[in-house]
N, C-alpha and C positions, 0 to 999 in steps of 0.2 A: 504494500500500500504506500502511496505517496506520503512524504512528510506533511505534517499539519500546515507548515508555512506554505508549501507548494499548493496544497488544496485551497488555502485561503486566498493566495494570489491568483490562482486560476478562477476561482469563484468571483472575486471582486473585479478582475479584469473582464470577465464575461459580462458582469453587471455594467461595467463602464462602457462597453460597446453599445449599450442602449442609447448613448448620447448621439449615435449616428442613425438612429431609427427613422429620423425625419427624411432621410434620403429615399426611403421606399415610398414616400408619399408624393414625391415631386412629379411622378408620371401618372398618378391616379386622379380620376375625376372626383370632384368634391362629393357627389352623391354616393359613389362606391365607397370612398373613404369613410363617410359618415356611417354607412351600414356596417362596415367591418369594425370600426372603432367601438360602436355601442355594444356589439357582441363581445369584443375583447374586454370592455369595461365590465360587463355583466359577469363574465368568466372570472375576471380578477377579483370582483367583489365576493363571489362565492369561494374562491380559493383562499382569500384572506380570512374569511369567516371560518372555513373548515380548518385552515392551518392554525389559527389561534386556539380554537376549541379542541381539536383532535391532536395537536402536536405540542404547541407552546405551553398552554396551561397545564396539561398532564406532566410534561417534562419538569416544569417549575415546581409543581406540587409534590413531586417525588423528593425534592431536596430542601424545600422551605415550607413554612406553614401556609395554610390557606389565607390567613390574614395578611401575611407578607406578600404572597403571590398577587392577590387581588388589590392590595394597597399599591404595589408598584405598577400594576396594570392601569389603575386609575391615574397615577402620576404620568404614565406614558400617554394615556388618552388626553389628559389636560395639557401636557406639554406640546403635543402635536396640534392641539387646538390653538394654543398661544402662538406657536411658530407660524401656523397658517394665517392667523389674524394679523401678526406683526408684518409679515411679508405679503400682505394682500396688495392687489393691484392699486397703483396710484396713477391716475390719469393726468396727462399734461398736454393740453391742446396746442400749445405753441412750440413744443420741443420737437426737433427733427428726430431725435431718438428718445422715445418715451422712457422715463426713469424706471417704470415698473419692470422693464426688461432686465435691468441690472439687479433690481431688488429680488426678482424671482430667481436669478442665477445664484445670488448669495444664499438665499433660503434653500435652494436645491442643493448647493454644495454642502451646507451644514447637515441637511437631511441625509445626504448620501454618505457623509462621514460617519454618522450614527449607524447607518445601514452596514458599513464596513465593520464596525465594532460588534454589531449583532451577528454578522456572519462569522467572525472570529470566535465569538462565544459559542455559536452553534457547533462549529467543528471541534472545539475543545471539549464539548460535552459528548458528542458522538458523530460519526461520519454521516449517519442517516439524517440526524437533526441539522447538520451543516448543509446538506444537500436540500432538504425541505425548506430551510430558512432562506437559502439562496433562491430557490424557485419562487417562494412567496414574494420576495423582494422584487424579483424580475417581473412577476405577474403584475404587481401594482405599479412598478416603475415604467413599464412599456407605454401604457396609455398616458401616464403623467408626462413622459418625455415627448410624446407626440404633441401634447398640449403645450409644453414648454417651447418646442420648436415653432409651433404656430404662433405663440405669443411673442416670440422674439421677432418673427417676421412682421407681425402686426406692430411691434414697437419701432420698426424702422430699420432693423438690421438686414444685411444681405444674406442670401441663402447659405453661402459658404461660411460666412462668419457665424451664422446661427448654429450651424452644425458643429463648428469648432468650439464655440462657447458651451454648447450643450454637452459635448464630450468632456471638456475640462471640468464642468460642474459635476458630471456623473463620475469622473475618475477619482474624486475625493474619497470614494468608497474604498479604493486601493489603499490610500493613506490610513483610513480608519481600520482596515484589516491589518495593516502592518503594526499600527499602534496597539491594536488588540493583541497581536502576537507577542510584541515586546513586553506587554504587561501580562503575559500568560500566567505567571504565578498568582497574580491578583485576579485575573479574569476567570480562572477556574473557580474561585471562591464567589465572585460576584455574578457569574454567568446565569444562575437561576433567577437572580433579581433582574438582570439585563434582559433575559428571555421573557419574563413577565412584563417588563416595561415595553418590550417590542410588541407583545400580544395586545396590550392596550393601545399602542400606536396603530397597529394593523386594524383593530376594531374601529378606531376613529376614522381611518382612511376609508374603510369599507362602508361604514354607516353614514358618515358625513359627506364624503366626496363621491364615491362610486355609485352607491345605491340610489341617491337622488338623481344622478345622471340617467340611470336605468329607468326611473320613473318618468323623467322628462321625455324619454324616447317613446313612451306609450302613445301619447298624442291621439288617443281614441282608436288606435289601430290595433285590433285584436291579434292579428298575425304577428305584428312587430312586438307586442307585449309578451306574447307566448314565446317568441324566439328569445327575447331578453331573459325572461324567467328561466327558460330551459338552459341557457348558458350559465346562469347563476347557479342553478342546481348541479350542472355538470362540474363547475368549479368546486363545489362542496364535496360531491361524490369523488372527484379526482383526488382530493386531499385525504378523504376517508380511505380510499383504496390504497394510497401510499402507506397509510398507517397500518392497515390490515396486512398488507403484503410484507411490510418492513418489521412487523411485530411491534 
């Protein structure tokens, strides 16, 4: 088996490549992209819910008390709420480059650094948890990075610069992974708390950001609402399946 550092670097590098996800949207028609994105958002919402309840909470509860687990989950939930509120879009009608683009990049970089720490904690706990944690982060980051890319374009950045900026913000997860590895003696002790914290954050992202987008997609269209709900359930079942197969 690969050394833990190698696994962390591979996982965080793979995650950082999501910064280039915008390149696949350059040749798609807007209506096709919209349909694909909402399905992916629904799947991501289900995967985050399933991952939090079937993987992260049980793993944390094996090592610390329920009070500590759910306490840190609430802290994670609230911190993600504060981060999202602090780095909320700020409009500037007279600016050539809207400042919210830079604000979103800073917020995304901080968020991805935390993701790197969580990935490191997952791999130090077990190989399977490290892989599942990486998958959950990738699932929720993909639609988020598409949104960031579109927002940077809207803010006035060129396409090439938007891709580069997105990648740089996403690659802070590598730094977080390395920091997590260097603090390995500490991270093994704090990993149950960090995993509970991440579960709270994932619940916030799913419930506050992704599920509302799925609701918006309904628009009175029964077929579209059924498709969105189906992908959400597929995401939950997918994470449950990983749990059952992985023991």
